[in-house]
N, C-alpha and C positions, 0 to 999 in steps of 0.2 A: 415692446413698442413696435408698432407696424412701420415698416420702411416708408419714407415719403414717396409718393408717386413720381415717376419720371415722365415728363411730357416731351415728346420728340418731334411733333409736327403741329403746325398751325396753318390752316388753310382757309381760304375764302371761297365760297361757292360762286360759280360762274355759269355762263351759257355759251360754252366754247363752240357749239355747233352753229351759232348765229354770227353774222358779221358784226352785229352790235346788239347789246341787251335790249329786251323789251322795255317799253317806257315805264311800266310799273314794277320792274324787277328790283328786288331788295336783296342784296347779297348777305348771306348768313356766314358766320364764322364757326369753324370747327377746330377743336384741339384734340390731339390724340396722344395717349401716353400708356404707361405700363405700371402695374404693380407686380409683385413676384408671381402671381397666379392668374392674372387677368389683363385684358386690354381695357383702357379707360377712355371714354369719349365725352367731351363737353361741347355743347353747341349753343350758340346765341342766334336767334332767328328774328330779325325785324319783320313785323307783320302788321298791316293796317286793319286786318279783320281776322281775329284769331278764333277759329272754331273747328270742331269736328263732332258731328252728332253721334258717332259710333261709340257705344259704351260696353261692348262685349270683347273679352279676350279672344284673340285669333280670328276676329272678323275683319275682312278686308275693308280698311277705312280710307284707302287712298283715292277711292272714287267719290268720297263724300265730303272731305274737308282736309284741313292742313295735316301734313304728315312729314316727319323727319325719318330718313331711311339710312340704314347701315348695311353695307355689303362687305363681306369678309371671306377670304380664302387663304389659308397657309399655302405658300408657294409650292410645297412638295406634295400636296394632295389635290385630288380632283373635286371632292365635294365642297360646296360653298354655301354661304348662309346669307339670308336677307332678313333684316329686322325693321319693323315700322313702329314709330312711337307718335302718338297724337298729343295735342296740348293737354288733354285730360289724363295722360299717362296710360292710355290703352295700348296694348302691345300686340303685335302680329309677327309671328315667327315662321320662317320657311327654311327648308334645307333642300338643296338641289344635289343630285348625285354627281353631276358633271356639267360642263358648259352647254351641252346639248339638251339637257333634261327639259328645259322650259319649252322646247319646240315639239315635245312629244306628250303634252298634257291633253286631257279630254277636250274635244271641240264643242261639246254640248253641255247643257246644264248652266246653273248660275256660276258667277265668278268664284264664289266660295266653294262650290262643288268641284269646279275645275282645279282649284288649288288644294283640295282636301288632302291629297296624297303627300303634299309637301309640308304640311303644317307640323310644327313641333309642339307637343302638348306636355310632355313629362318633365321638362326642365325649362327654366326661364332665365334670360338675362335680367339683371337688376337695373331698374330705371327709376328716375324721379324727374318731374317736370315742374316748372314754375311759370305762371303767366303774369305778366305785368301789362295790364291793359292801358294804363296811363302812358307808359313809355312805348307802347305799341311794339312789344317784343315778347317772345317766350324762350324758355331755356330748357335744355335737356342734359341730364347726366346719365351715363350708362356704364355699367360694368359687365364685361363679356368674359366669362371664365374660360381659361384654356381648356378645361375638361369638357366643355360643350362644343368647342370648335376643332380642336386637334384630335383627329381620328387615327392618324398614322404618325410615327416619329414622336419626338419630344421637343419641347421648347428649350432652347439653349442660347447663350449669347450669339448674336448674329443671325438667328432665325428671323425670317421675314414673312409677314402676311401682306397680301394684296388687299387694298382697302379702297372703298369709295363711300362718300356720304352725300346724300341727295335729298331733294325736297319737292313736295307738292305744296305750293302756296295758293290756296283758294281765296277768292273774294266773292262774297255773295252778290249776285247780279252780273257776274262775269261768267261767260259760258265755259271757259277752260281755265285750269290752273296754270300758274307760272311755274315752270320746271327749272331746276338748277342742280349743279353737282360740283363737288370738289375736283372731279376728274375732268380732264380736257377732252371730252367726247367729241369726235368728229361728226357723229350722228347722235340725235337725241334718243339714245338707248342705254339705259343705266346698266345693263348686263354686259356691256362690251368690256370684257376683262383686260383686253390689250391696253386700255387706257386707265385702269385702276392704278393706284400709286402704292409702292411698297412702304411698309413701316417696319423698321428693324427693332427687334427685342434686344436691349442692351444686356439684360441678365445681370448676374452678380449680386 
């Protein structure tokens, strides 16, 4: 029998960099937990216009439509990870060697070409999505295995990952998406790790 997952965090997305939320802002809810060998993420995203036309694995979809994002870094290592999930369950996976890596990417070429060196192809997190158009919301479940994230050290009780969960909420006819995050970012920059929130592995 598989142990029951342990959920340890329940957050609501916000726009902490603004004095007050945008008029069309809809806060998403994110729960985070653990199994013996993976982090578990569940998200519920209210959305008046659910769409993303991107249909290919590892194609940057955040410029085209709705995306849920996961940022993760074990506290004891420099490399960190970014995962994007669309309502149609298309996945985009990136690995950064350290916090400065994103500032040293190619300045020319398409966005996908600029991000090519970051893309993870050989392994995937496990994700499922569900769209409820009538209720104007969509749902994400993700399983992120330790083996994919932990590159140094081991997971043991008390080990902590820094985490952040973010969103691009597009509406057709609107020029820019509405951005939000579980992290209390002073600036609208999802890579600001100083504001990511720790999640502790209970183990046992």
